[in-house]
N, C-alpha and C positions, 0 to 999 in steps of 0.2 A: 446329520452331524451341524454343529454350529463353529465358523471359523473362530478362532481367539486371535486378536491382535494382541502382537507383542510389539517390543522397542528392539527394534533388529540391531544388532551390531552395523556401525555404520559404516560404509567401505570408503578406501582411501585413495582407492585406485582412478577412479571415476575423474573423467577431464571435461566433457560434454553436459550441456543439458538434454540431449538427446538419452546419452548413457544415463544421467541420474533420472530422468523421467522414466526409461527402460525399468532401471531396478526399483523405483518406488512402486510400479504395476506388477511386478513380481515380489514386493515386499510387504506385504499389508501390515500397517502400521498404525498406532496412534498419533495425531497430531499431525503439525507440519512442518516443513524444511524449505529455507531458501537454499540455493547453491550458486556459489561465486568461487569462480576459477577453483575448482574442483574440493572444494569445501563445502561441507555438508554443513547449515548452520540451523539449530532449533531455532522453529518459530514459537514460541509460547503462542497461547490463545490468546484472546482480547481479555482482560479480567474484569470483574464485576465492577469496579468504579469506573472502568473505561467505556462502559457500553453506553453510561447516559449521555457520552460525548458522540460517540459514533448515531444514537438514535436522535440527537438532537439536529447535528449535521445531515442525518438522511430524511429527517422529516423538514429541512429547509432545503433540499434538494429537490424536493416534490414539488416547491413551489415553482421550481423555474421552466425555461421555458426548452433546455435540453432533455427535461425529463420528458416534458410533453412530445417532444419529436422522437423519443424511444431511448435515450441515452440513462445510462444509469450509474451510479454511484454505490459498490457493491463492497461488503466487508470483507477481509484477508481473499482476496482472489490474485492469482498470480501474475505476473508481470514481468514478460522475457525482455532483458535488455540486449541479448544477443547471445551466441551459441555455446557462452562458458556461464551465463550467469541468469540466475530467476530470484527476482524479489517476490513478496508479497506483503504487501503496503494494507496498514489497517483499515484505509478505505480505499478503492481504486474508481477512478473513473473512466467509464468503458464509453463510447460512442457508439451510435447504431452500424457504421461502418466497419468497425472493430469487432462488434457483434457478430457480424456478417461473417466477417475471415475466420472469427475461430470457427464457426460452422462449416466452414470450407477447410477447417483444419491448420490455420494460421496460427502463428504465435503471435502476439502484440504485448505492447508495453502500453502501460497507461499516460495518460496526456497529462494527468494532475493526481497524484498520491498525496494521502494523507495518514501523518504517521502520529501516533501517540506516545510521547515518550515515557518507556517505562523504567523503573530505578535500575533493571540489571543493564542497561545498555549504556556504554562510555561515550562518550564525544567522539572517539575514532571510528565506533558503529557508525555514529549519526554520519560524520563526514565519507565512510564509504558508500552509505545507503544513499547519498545525495549526487554523489559522483555515477554511482550510477544507473538513479534514475535518469538523469539529466544526458548522461553517455547512451542510452534506448531512445533520448528524443522528448522526454516528458519537459514540458513546459512551465510546471506550475509543481512548487511541493510545500507542503502546509505541514510544521512541527509543532505540536501539542503541546505545551507543557505544564500539566495539570498541578502541579505544585507550585507554581505561579502564575496560574492562570494568564498566562501569555502565548500566542500563537505566532512562531516564526514563518514567515510567506518569503519561499526560497522562488528566485526568476532564474536562480544560475545558481551551481556548487559556489559559487563565490560572493554572490549579492542575495541579501536577506532584508526585510523589514519587520520590525516585533511590532505586535499589536497587543494591546490588552485593554482592558477595563469599557470604556467607552466608544473607546475606538472603533469605526467600522473597518473590517476586512471584506475585501471581494475576490472572489476567484478568479476575476477578469487577467487576462484575455480568453480564458479556456471555456469558464461558465460565469459571465459577467452580471447575470441576474442571483445569483449565490452570493450572497452579502448581506452582514449581519453587524451589529456590537458585539464584542469579544464577550464583555459581560453577561448578555443573554445566553452565552453556551452555558457558563458557569453558574446560572441561576440557580 
């Protein structure tokens, strides 16, 4: 017998990430969900026109010393902010130490999140995600805006710098040797 994945009716009574994760295990479904203070937020899969961005970034990451040491840049992996918030960045940086913690059953939050702005995201959505990432200990967030061919590098929820065209962006201090001219990513 083959199990069929269905889109379950989303519960409204869950308050913690533990309750949400238990619900997800009990209700197989398609797609991913973020969980933020009792709200279950559908996380659409990466669109085909965003794949080239993720592919470029991962290919640049494998050239870094962080990759050589065993760190990873993974697509759409869970990032736990606290007991009531779980986000899923488009790309998540995970250190060797964090991978070991995950093997021990611990939950980790990314130190460096990369988000690709989608048409369905509002400015409020962006602000909420930024706040959540930094509340969990994230040190750097890149928000990529494909339509404008820009990357906004946030070092806090309120501090950012925009990069475009020939400007070289760096993931310092998290991954200092991950750097490139923005125009190369959109070529």
